[in-house]
N, C-alpha and C positions, 0 to 999 in steps of 0.2 A: 508361331503361326501369326501372331499379331504383327510382328516386325515384317514378315513377308507380305502380309496384306497391305501394310503401309507402303512398303517399297514398291509393290506392284501398282498400287493406286497412283503413287508419285510418278512412276515410269509412264503410265498411260496418260497422266496429266501433261507430262513433258511432250509426249507424242502428239497430243491434241494441240499444244502450242506450236509444235513443229510444222503443223499443216500450213501455217502462214508462209513459212519459208519455201515449202513445196509450191504453193500457189505463186509466190514471187518468181521462182525459177521458171515455172511453166509459162507464166505471162511473158517474161523476158525472152525466153526461147521462141515462143509462138510469135510474138510481135517481130522479133528479129528475122525469123523465117519468112513471115508474111511480107516484111519490107524488102528482103532480098528477092522475093518472087514478083512483087508488084512495083516497087520503087515509089510507093505512095508518099506524097508530101506530108500527110497527116502522121503516118507511121514514122517518117523521118523526124518529124517534130517531137513525137512522143519518146523516141528512143535515142535522142541526142545524148551522147555520153557526158557532155559538160553540164547538162541540165537533168540530172537523174530524178529530180522531184516530179518531173512530168509523167514518167511511167507509172508513178503511184496513183495517178488519176484513174488508171485502169486497175492496178493491183488492189488498192484499198476497197473500192466498191465491190469487187469480186469476193475479196476476203470477208467483208462485212456480210454479204449474202450467204456465203458458206457457213460462217460461224453463227449467224442468226438462225439458220436452219438447224444446226447442231444444238443450239441453246434452247430454242422454243419447241422443237420436236422431240428432243431427247433429254437434255440436261435439266430443263426447268420444270419437269413434271413433279408434282407433289412437293413444291418448294415450301420452305418454312414461312410462317406468318411473320409479318413485320412487327417489331417491338416499338418502333417509332413511326408515326404517320405525319409527314410534313405536308402542309398545304402548298399550293404553288408559290405563294409569296415567300413563305419561310424557306422552302427548298431552294428557290432561286437566290435569295439573299445569303443563306448559309453556304451554298455551293460556291458562289462567286467570291465570298469572303475567304473561304478556305483556299481557293485557287490563288487569290492575291497573296494571302499570307504565306503560302508555300513558296512563292517567288522570293520572299525574304529568307526562307530556309535555304534554298538552293544558292542564293547570292552569297550568304554568309559562308556556306560550305566552300564555294569556289574561291572566295576572298581568303579564307583560312589557308587553302592550299597554295594560292598564288603568292601570298605575302609571308610565308614562313619557309623554313629550310625544307619542308616537305616537297616543295616544288622542284627540288634538285634530284629527287628520287626518280629513277628511270621511267617506270611505268606511269607514275603520276605526271611527270613532265610531258610524256607523249600524249597522255590523256587530255591534258590542258591544251596542248597544241592542236589536237583534233577538235576540241570544243571551240577554240578560236577560229579555226579554219571553217567550221560549219556555220559560223555567224558572220562570215565575210559579207561585204556590201554586195547587193544584188540589184539588177535592173528592176523597173516597176513591174514588168510582166512576171519576172521570176519571183518577186516578192509576193504578188497576188497568188501565184501558184503555190508558193510555200505556205501562205496563210490558209489556203483551202486544204492543202495536203496535210501539213503539220498541225494546223490550228483546228481543223474540223474532222477530216476523214480519219487521221491517225488516232485521235482520242476515241472516236466511236468504235473503231476497229479494236483497239487495245483493251478498252473497257469490256467489250463483249467477250473477248478472249480470256482476260485475266480475272475480272470481277464476275463475269457471267459464267462462262464455261468452266474455267479452271477452278475457281473458288467453289462453285456448287458441286462439281464432280468430287473434289477432295472432301468437302464437308459431308457429303452423303456416305463416303466410304471410310473416312477417318473421323474427324471432328471439326468443329468450327474454328478453334484456335489454330489448329494445324493448317487448315485451308487458308486462313488469313495470312499466316506467316509465309507459307510456301508459295502461294500465288503472288505475294508481294516480292519475294526473292526472285521468282521467275521473271517477273516484270522488270526488276532491276537488272538482272543478268542479260536479258535480251538487248539492252542498250549497248553492250559490248565496249564500254568505256568506263574505267574505274570511277572517274568523277561523276559521270551521269548515272552509273549503276547505283551508287550510294544514295544520291538524292531521289532517284526513281524508286528505289525500294521504300524510302520514307513516304513518298507520294502514294505508293501502292498501299501502304498501311493506312494512310489517311482515307483514301478512296474506299479501301476495303472495309474500314470501320463504318463509314457512311452507308455503304451497300449492305453490310451485315445487319445493321439495325433497321434500315428503311426498306430493304429488299426492292429498291427501285434503281435500275441502272441509269435512269435519266440524271440522277444527282451526281453519281460518280463521273458520268460523261461530261456534265456541265463543269465540274471541278477541273477535269482534265482539259477541256476546251479552253477554259479561262487561263490555266497555266501555260498551255502551248501557244495560245494567241498572244499573250503578253510577252512570252519569250521571243516570239517572232519579231516583235517591235523593239526588242533589245533595250529595255528601259533601265537596265542596271547601271548605266552611266549617270542617271539622274538621282542625286543623293536624296532629294526630297521624296521621290518615289520609293527608294529603298527604305528610308526611315518609316514611311507609311506602312510598307509591307511588314516591317519588323514590329510596329505597334500592333498590327493585327494578330500577332502571336497570342495575345491575351484572349481575344474572343475565340480564336481557333482552339486554344487549349480548353476554354470553358465549354465549347461545343462538343469536343471529343470526350471530355469528362462526363458531360451530361448524357451523351449517347451511350457510353460504356456503362454508366450506372443504371440506365433504364433497363428493367427486367420484364416489365409488362407493357401492354399496349398503351401508348401515351401520345397524344397529339399536342404539338406546340408550334 
């Protein structure tokens, strides 16, 4: 019975995450239909196939609204009490530090794959090619849109889905450790690319631990915004910056260790 309960909870959690893809398809179909009927210049601009980031200016706000309703009206009732209370200064510093340090983790992972025989393995090679294609040079307008979409809207949306809805749903029905691991894996898998899925899972664990202890989505969102915003600027070619992110592994490790060791309410 316990296995069935876990399997059922996981299935529902997956369905909850799948709502985003339903919203995406509905928005694309609806905007396409509206454009065919009206020929609107705005809709033409939003749905241009070569600039797919634009349509997420509609998709993400709608998804954030839907998942916020699910989270605050259903999932977030009777939530667990925080074990760690960060004030604003501590939360901002720790979150930004964690986001920058994660940049070093993802950079080392990509460098490992690119500079070893692993890069010749079929699915890894195609995954690296996809990553390179997604970071191609863009116009100023496209860059700004990417910064808004990938740097701000996507982190808010994904944190509400995976650290908010998915984590809390699984925690209530299974346990905290299972919720942390499965929500992180789900977050990694939805990136649909081996290279990104691995480091996204690690990022999910980092953000998940922060949320698990502080019970504040604001900090996991800030971590995610820091990561995505810096990724948009493509700073991995700057060796000084890469070295700095790697140095931050030490305070990141210390922060995670302190969070995991804290069992009672503690402010710092």
